[in-house]
PyMOL commands that place a pseudoatom at each C-alpha (Angstrom):
pseudoatom trace, name=CA, resn=UNK, resi=1, chain=A, elem=C, hetatm=0, pos=[-151.749, -79.939, 48.259]
pseudoatom trace, name=CA, resn=UNK, resi=2, chain=A, elem=C, hetatm=0, pos=[-148.923, -82.031, 46.785]
pseudoatom trace, name=CA, resn=UNK, resi=3, chain=A, elem=C, hetatm=0, pos=[-146.007, -82.877, 49.004]
pseudoatom trace, name=CA, resn=UNK, resi=4, chain=A, elem=C, hetatm=0, pos=[-143.156, -80.390, 48.686]
pseudoatom trace, name=CA, resn=UNK, resi=5, chain=A, elem=C, hetatm=0, pos=[-145.382, -77.449, 47.724]
pseudoatom trace, name=CA, resn=UNK, resi=6, chain=A, elem=C, hetatm=0, pos=[-145.139, -75.900, 51.167]
pseudoatom trace, name=CA, resn=UNK, resi=7, chain=A, elem=C, hetatm=0, pos=[-141.361, -76.255, 51.129]
pseudoatom trace, name=CA, resn=UNK, resi=8, chain=A, elem=C, hetatm=0, pos=[-141.094, -74.370, 47.807]
pseudoatom trace, name=CA, resn=UNK, resi=9, chain=A, elem=C, hetatm=0, pos=[-143.173, -71.433, 49.016]
pseudoatom trace, name=CA, resn=UNK, resi=10, chain=A, elem=C, hetatm=0, pos=[-140.631, -70.617, 51.693]
pseudoatom trace, name=CA, resn=UNK, resi=11, chain=A, elem=C, hetatm=0, pos=[-137.749, -70.601, 49.168]
pseudoatom trace, name=CA, resn=UNK, resi=12, chain=A, elem=C, hetatm=0, pos=[-139.405, -68.345, 46.589]
pseudoatom trace, name=CA, resn=UNK, resi=13, chain=A, elem=C, hetatm=0, pos=[-138.077, -65.041, 48.023]
pseudoatom trace, name=CA, resn=UNK, resi=14, chain=A, elem=C, hetatm=0, pos=[-134.614, -66.578, 48.373]
pseudoatom trace, name=CA, resn=UNK, resi=15, chain=A, elem=C, hetatm=0, pos=[-134.603, -67.845, 44.761]
pseudoatom trace, name=CA, resn=UNK, resi=16, chain=A, elem=C, hetatm=0, pos=[-135.786, -64.471, 43.495]
pseudoatom trace, name=CA, resn=UNK, resi=17, chain=A, elem=C, hetatm=0, pos=[-132.995, -62.706, 45.396]
pseudoatom trace, name=CA, resn=UNK, resi=18, chain=A, elem=C, hetatm=0, pos=[-130.407, -65.125, 43.978]
pseudoatom trace, name=CA, resn=UNK, resi=19, chain=A, elem=C, hetatm=0, pos=[-131.759, -64.558, 40.472]
pseudoatom trace, name=CA, resn=UNK, resi=20, chain=A, elem=C, hetatm=0, pos=[-131.538, -60.769, 40.922]
pseudoatom trace, name=CA, resn=UNK, resi=21, chain=A, elem=C, hetatm=0, pos=[-128.007, -61.036, 42.302]
pseudoatom trace, name=CA, resn=UNK, resi=22, chain=A, elem=C, hetatm=0, pos=[-126.892, -63.183, 39.369]
pseudoatom trace, name=CA, resn=UNK, resi=23, chain=A, elem=C, hetatm=0, pos=[-128.433, -60.688, 36.979]
pseudoatom trace, name=CA, resn=UNK, resi=24, chain=A, elem=C, hetatm=0, pos=[-126.473, -57.835, 38.587]
pseudoatom trace, name=CA, resn=UNK, resi=25, chain=A, elem=C, hetatm=0, pos=[-123.219, -59.830, 38.526]
pseudoatom trace, name=CA, resn=UNK, resi=26, chain=A, elem=C, hetatm=0, pos=[-123.702, -60.717, 34.855]
pseudoatom trace, name=CA, resn=UNK, resi=27, chain=A, elem=C, hetatm=0, pos=[-124.451, -57.109, 33.936]
pseudoatom trace, name=CA, resn=UNK, resi=28, chain=A, elem=C, hetatm=0, pos=[-121.361, -55.827, 35.769]
pseudoatom trace, name=CA, resn=UNK, resi=29, chain=A, elem=C, hetatm=0, pos=[-119.208, -58.495, 34.140]
pseudoatom trace, name=CA, resn=UNK, resi=30, chain=A, elem=C, hetatm=0, pos=[-120.413, -57.524, 30.674]
pseudoatom trace, name=CA, resn=UNK, resi=31, chain=A, elem=C, hetatm=0, pos=[-119.824, -53.842, 31.371]
pseudoatom trace, name=CA, resn=UNK, resi=32, chain=A, elem=C, hetatm=0, pos=[-116.295, -54.584, 32.571]
pseudoatom trace, name=CA, resn=UNK, resi=33, chain=A, elem=C, hetatm=0, pos=[-115.517, -56.651, 29.481]
pseudoatom trace, name=CA, resn=UNK, resi=34, chain=A, elem=C, hetatm=0, pos=[-116.875, -53.931, 27.216]
pseudoatom trace, name=CA, resn=UNK, resi=35, chain=A, elem=C, hetatm=0, pos=[-114.722, -51.307, 28.914]
pseudoatom trace, name=CA, resn=UNK, resi=36, chain=A, elem=C, hetatm=0, pos=[-111.568, -53.426, 28.535]
pseudoatom trace, name=CA, resn=UNK, resi=37, chain=A, elem=C, hetatm=0, pos=[-112.135, -54.505, 24.929]
pseudoatom trace, name=CA, resn=UNK, resi=38, chain=A, elem=C, hetatm=0, pos=[-110.009, -52.723, 22.340]
pseudoatom trace, name=CA, resn=UNK, resi=39, chain=A, elem=C, hetatm=0, pos=[-111.937, -50.264, 20.233]
pseudoatom trace, name=CA, resn=UNK, resi=40, chain=A, elem=C, hetatm=0, pos=[-111.923, -50.065, 16.449]
pseudoatom trace, name=CA, resn=UNK, resi=41, chain=A, elem=C, hetatm=0, pos=[-109.758, -46.934, 16.744]
pseudoatom trace, name=CA, resn=UNK, resi=42, chain=A, elem=C, hetatm=0, pos=[-107.073, -48.983, 18.514]
pseudoatom trace, name=CA, resn=UNK, resi=43, chain=A, elem=C, hetatm=0, pos=[-106.889, -51.385, 15.582]
pseudoatom trace, name=CA, resn=UNK, resi=44, chain=A, elem=C, hetatm=0, pos=[-106.722, -48.602, 13.014]
pseudoatom trace, name=CA, resn=UNK, resi=45, chain=A, elem=C, hetatm=0, pos=[-103.795, -46.964, 14.795]
pseudoatom trace, name=CA, resn=UNK, resi=46, chain=A, elem=C, hetatm=0, pos=[-101.877, -50.242, 15.046]
pseudoatom trace, name=CA, resn=UNK, resi=47, chain=A, elem=C, hetatm=0, pos=[-102.371, -51.126, 11.395]
pseudoatom trace, name=CA, resn=UNK, resi=48, chain=A, elem=C, hetatm=0, pos=[-101.214, -47.783, 10.008]
pseudoatom trace, name=CA, resn=UNK, resi=49, chain=A, elem=C, hetatm=0, pos=[-97.810, -47.176, 8.528]
pseudoatom trace, name=CA, resn=UNK, resi=50, chain=A, elem=C, hetatm=0, pos=[-95.043, -47.337, 11.064]
pseudoatom trace, name=CA, resn=UNK, resi=51, chain=A, elem=C, hetatm=0, pos=[-91.493, -46.123, 10.823]
pseudoatom trace, name=CA, resn=UNK, resi=52, chain=A, elem=C, hetatm=0, pos=[-88.561, -48.041, 9.438]
pseudoatom trace, name=CA, resn=UNK, resi=53, chain=A, elem=C, hetatm=0, pos=[-85.169, -47.563, 11.051]
pseudoatom trace, name=CA, resn=UNK, resi=54, chain=A, elem=C, hetatm=0, pos=[-81.818, -48.600, 9.600]
pseudoatom trace, name=CA, resn=UNK, resi=55, chain=A, elem=C, hetatm=0, pos=[-79.315, -49.416, 12.334]
pseudoatom trace, name=CA, resn=UNK, resi=56, chain=A, elem=C, hetatm=0, pos=[-75.594, -49.958, 12.119]
pseudoatom trace, name=CA, resn=UNK, resi=57, chain=A, elem=C, hetatm=0, pos=[-74.745, -52.819, 14.494]
pseudoatom trace, name=CA, resn=UNK, resi=58, chain=A, elem=C, hetatm=0, pos=[-71.280, -53.394, 15.919]
pseudoatom trace, name=CA, resn=UNK, resi=59, chain=A, elem=C, hetatm=0, pos=[-70.031, -56.403, 17.861]
pseudoatom trace, name=CA, resn=UNK, resi=60, chain=A, elem=C, hetatm=0, pos=[-71.443, -59.206, 15.688]
pseudoatom trace, name=CA, resn=UNK, resi=61, chain=A, elem=C, hetatm=0, pos=[-68.793, -61.847, 15.018]
pseudoatom trace, name=CA, resn=UNK, resi=62, chain=A, elem=C, hetatm=0, pos=[-70.831, -64.600, 13.329]
pseudoatom trace, name=CA, resn=UNK, resi=63, chain=A, elem=C, hetatm=0, pos=[-73.943, -64.884, 11.178]
pseudoatom trace, name=CA, resn=UNK, resi=64, chain=A, elem=C, hetatm=0, pos=[-75.384, -68.007, 12.803]
pseudoatom trace, name=CA, resn=UNK, resi=65, chain=A, elem=C, hetatm=0, pos=[-75.265, -66.889, 16.437]
pseudoatom trace, name=CA, resn=UNK, resi=66, chain=A, elem=C, hetatm=0, pos=[-74.998, -63.127, 16.633]
pseudoatom trace, name=CA, resn=UNK, resi=67, chain=A, elem=C, hetatm=0, pos=[-77.456, -62.053, 13.947]
pseudoatom trace, name=CA, resn=UNK, resi=68, chain=A, elem=C, hetatm=0, pos=[-80.365, -64.087, 15.391]
pseudoatom trace, name=CA, resn=UNK, resi=69, chain=A, elem=C, hetatm=0, pos=[-79.596, -62.820, 18.910]
pseudoatom trace, name=CA, resn=UNK, resi=70, chain=A, elem=C, hetatm=0, pos=[-79.557, -59.206, 17.723]
pseudoatom trace, name=CA, resn=UNK, resi=71, chain=A, elem=C, hetatm=0, pos=[-82.884, -59.772, 15.903]
pseudoatom trace, name=CA, resn=UNK, resi=72, chain=A, elem=C, hetatm=0, pos=[-84.503, -61.342, 18.981]
pseudoatom trace, name=CA, resn=UNK, resi=73, chain=A, elem=C, hetatm=0, pos=[-83.179, -58.566, 21.223]
pseudoatom trace, name=CA, resn=UNK, resi=74, chain=A, elem=C, hetatm=0, pos=[-84.487, -55.784, 18.990]
pseudoatom trace, name=CA, resn=UNK, resi=75, chain=A, elem=C, hetatm=0, pos=[-87.901, -57.448, 18.767]
pseudoatom trace, name=CA, resn=UNK, resi=76, chain=A, elem=C, hetatm=0, pos=[-88.259, -57.297, 22.570]
pseudoatom trace, name=CA, resn=UNK, resi=77, chain=A, elem=C, hetatm=0, pos=[-88.424, -53.494, 22.448]
pseudoatom trace, name=CA, resn=UNK, resi=78, chain=A, elem=C, hetatm=0, pos=[-91.969, -52.238, 23.028]
pseudoatom trace, name=CA, resn=UNK, resi=79, chain=A, elem=C, hetatm=0, pos=[-93.428, -50.943, 19.761]
pseudoatom trace, name=CA, resn=UNK, resi=80, chain=A, elem=C, hetatm=0, pos=[-91.133, -52.920, 17.442]
pseudoatom trace, name=CA, resn=UNK, resi=81, chain=A, elem=C, hetatm=0, pos=[-93.099, -54.886, 14.828]
pseudoatom trace, name=CA, resn=UNK, resi=82, chain=A, elem=C, hetatm=0, pos=[-90.167, -56.761, 13.344]
pseudoatom trace, name=CA, resn=UNK, resi=83, chain=A, elem=C, hetatm=0, pos=[-86.418, -56.663, 12.852]
pseudoatom trace, name=CA, resn=UNK, resi=84, chain=A, elem=C, hetatm=0, pos=[-84.233, -58.093, 10.129]
pseudoatom trace, name=CA, resn=UNK, resi=85, chain=A, elem=C, hetatm=0, pos=[-80.483, -58.333, 10.648]
pseudoatom trace, name=CA, resn=UNK, resi=86, chain=A, elem=C, hetatm=0, pos=[-77.858, -58.628, 7.904]
pseudoatom trace, name=CA, resn=UNK, resi=87, chain=A, elem=C, hetatm=0, pos=[-74.571, -59.919, 9.253]
pseudoatom trace, name=CA, resn=UNK, resi=88, chain=A, elem=C, hetatm=0, pos=[-72.557, -59.091, 6.104]
pseudoatom trace, name=CA, resn=UNK, resi=89, chain=A, elem=C, hetatm=0, pos=[-73.502, -55.399, 6.070]
pseudoatom trace, name=CA, resn=UNK, resi=90, chain=A, elem=C, hetatm=0, pos=[-73.656, -55.199, 9.899]
pseudoatom trace, name=CA, resn=UNK, resi=91, chain=A, elem=C, hetatm=0, pos=[-77.085, -53.564, 9.684]
pseudoatom trace, name=CA, resn=UNK, resi=92, chain=A, elem=C, hetatm=0, pos=[-80.575, -54.110, 11.008]
pseudoatom trace, name=CA, resn=UNK, resi=93, chain=A, elem=C, hetatm=0, pos=[-83.854, -52.919, 9.534]
pseudoatom trace, name=CA, resn=UNK, resi=94, chain=A, elem=C, hetatm=0, pos=[-86.376, -52.335, 12.318]
pseudoatom trace, name=CA, resn=UNK, resi=95, chain=A, elem=C, hetatm=0, pos=[-90.037, -51.570, 11.672]
pseudoatom trace, name=CA, resn=UNK, resi=96, chain=A, elem=C, hetatm=0, pos=[-91.986, -49.983, 14.513]
pseudoatom trace, name=CA, resn=UNK, resi=97, chain=A, elem=C, hetatm=0, pos=[-95.620, -49.331, 15.330]
pseudoatom trace, name=CA, resn=UNK, resi=98, chain=A, elem=C, hetatm=0, pos=[-96.933, -45.850, 14.498]
pseudoatom trace, name=CA, resn=UNK, resi=99, chain=A, elem=C, hetatm=0, pos=[-95.892, -43.341, 17.127]
pseudoatom trace, name=CA, resn=UNK, resi=100, chain=A, elem=C, hetatm=0, pos=[-92.962, -45.418, 18.412]
pseudoatom trace, name=CA, resn=UNK, resi=101, chain=A, elem=C, hetatm=0, pos=[-89.625, -43.641, 18.562]
pseudoatom trace, name=CA, resn=UNK, resi=102, chain=A, elem=C, hetatm=0, pos=[-86.661, -46.001, 18.465]
pseudoatom trace, name=CA, resn=UNK, resi=103, chain=A, elem=C, hetatm=0, pos=[-83.514, -44.785, 20.207]
pseudoatom trace, name=CA, resn=UNK, resi=104, chain=A, elem=C, hetatm=0, pos=[-79.944, -46.040, 20.343]
pseudoatom trace, name=CA, resn=UNK, resi=105, chain=A, elem=C, hetatm=0, pos=[-80.316, -46.321, 24.105]
pseudoatom trace, name=CA, resn=UNK, resi=106, chain=A, elem=C, hetatm=0, pos=[-83.366, -48.604, 23.843]
pseudoatom trace, name=CA, resn=UNK, resi=107, chain=A, elem=C, hetatm=0, pos=[-81.596, -50.801, 21.290]
pseudoatom trace, name=CA, resn=UNK, resi=108, chain=A, elem=C, hetatm=0, pos=[-78.393, -51.014, 23.321]
pseudoatom trace, name=CA, resn=UNK, resi=109, chain=A, elem=C, hetatm=0, pos=[-80.407, -51.840, 26.466]
pseudoatom trace, name=CA, resn=UNK, resi=110, chain=A, elem=C, hetatm=0, pos=[-82.199, -54.647, 24.593]
pseudoatom trace, name=CA, resn=UNK, resi=111, chain=A, elem=C, hetatm=0, pos=[-78.826, -56.261, 23.842]
pseudoatom trace, name=CA, resn=UNK, resi=112, chain=A, elem=C, hetatm=0, pos=[-78.447, -56.819, 27.590]
pseudoatom trace, name=CA, resn=UNK, resi=113, chain=A, elem=C, hetatm=0, pos=[-74.633, -56.515, 27.653]
pseudoatom trace, name=CA, resn=UNK, resi=114, chain=A, elem=C, hetatm=0, pos=[-74.128, -59.225, 25.002]
pseudoatom trace, name=CA, resn=UNK, resi=115, chain=A, elem=C, hetatm=0, pos=[-71.403, -57.157, 23.308]
pseudoatom trace, name=CA, resn=UNK, resi=116, chain=A, elem=C, hetatm=0, pos=[-73.503, -55.547, 20.558]
pseudoatom trace, name=CA, resn=UNK, resi=117, chain=A, elem=C, hetatm=0, pos=[-74.183, -51.845, 20.188]
pseudoatom trace, name=CA, resn=UNK, resi=118, chain=A, elem=C, hetatm=0, pos=[-75.775, -49.434, 17.730]
pseudoatom trace, name=CA, resn=UNK, resi=119, chain=A, elem=C, hetatm=0, pos=[-73.196, -47.404, 15.811]
pseudoatom trace, name=CA, resn=UNK, resi=120, chain=A, elem=C, hetatm=0, pos=[-75.708, -45.460, 13.707]
pseudoatom trace, name=CA, resn=UNK, resi=121, chain=A, elem=C, hetatm=0, pos=[-79.441, -45.004, 13.359]
pseudoatom trace, name=CA, resn=UNK, resi=122, chain=A, elem=C, hetatm=0, pos=[-81.510, -43.394, 10.604]
pseudoatom trace, name=CA, resn=UNK, resi=123, chain=A, elem=C, hetatm=0, pos=[-85.246, -43.180, 10.095]
pseudoatom trace, name=CA, resn=UNK, resi=124, chain=A, elem=C, hetatm=0, pos=[-87.385, -43.485, 6.974]
pseudoatom trace, name=CA, resn=UNK, resi=125, chain=A, elem=C, hetatm=0, pos=[-91.109, -43.914, 6.278]
pseudoatom trace, name=CA, resn=UNK, resi=126, chain=A, elem=C, hetatm=0, pos=[-92.110, -47.585, 6.327]
pseudoatom trace, name=CA, resn=UNK, resi=127, chain=A, elem=C, hetatm=0, pos=[-93.520, -49.031, 3.126]
pseudoatom trace, name=CA, resn=UNK, resi=128, chain=A, elem=C, hetatm=0, pos=[-96.797, -50.823, 4.007]
for i in range(1, 128): cmd.bond("trace and resi %d" % i, "trace and resi %d" % (i + 1))
show_as sticks, trace
zoom trace
């Protein structure tokens, strides 16, 4: 018998157990990943037409500082796809994900006491 053959025989049950354990761990990992992965239905809902809101914004005093801050603040609201702010007309156009309801309170809270507030809000269907 070659040298080392006897040593391998004693490890065979151990190696088989390790192989089985690794197989179980891999299977559980794959099941967990599959459960957490977004489904096709999630992507369809997110890509559908959202809602476009027209906001009147008060408190902006300059185009170069205030308008970008208002835009960034509005885009931190959960469900907001994008915001465009027009300093001259003191308005913002905010597009949301489907099912998101934008409120004056949420907008004002996003401004974080920077001196801006929503003076009006109206809703229209978004053009996708």
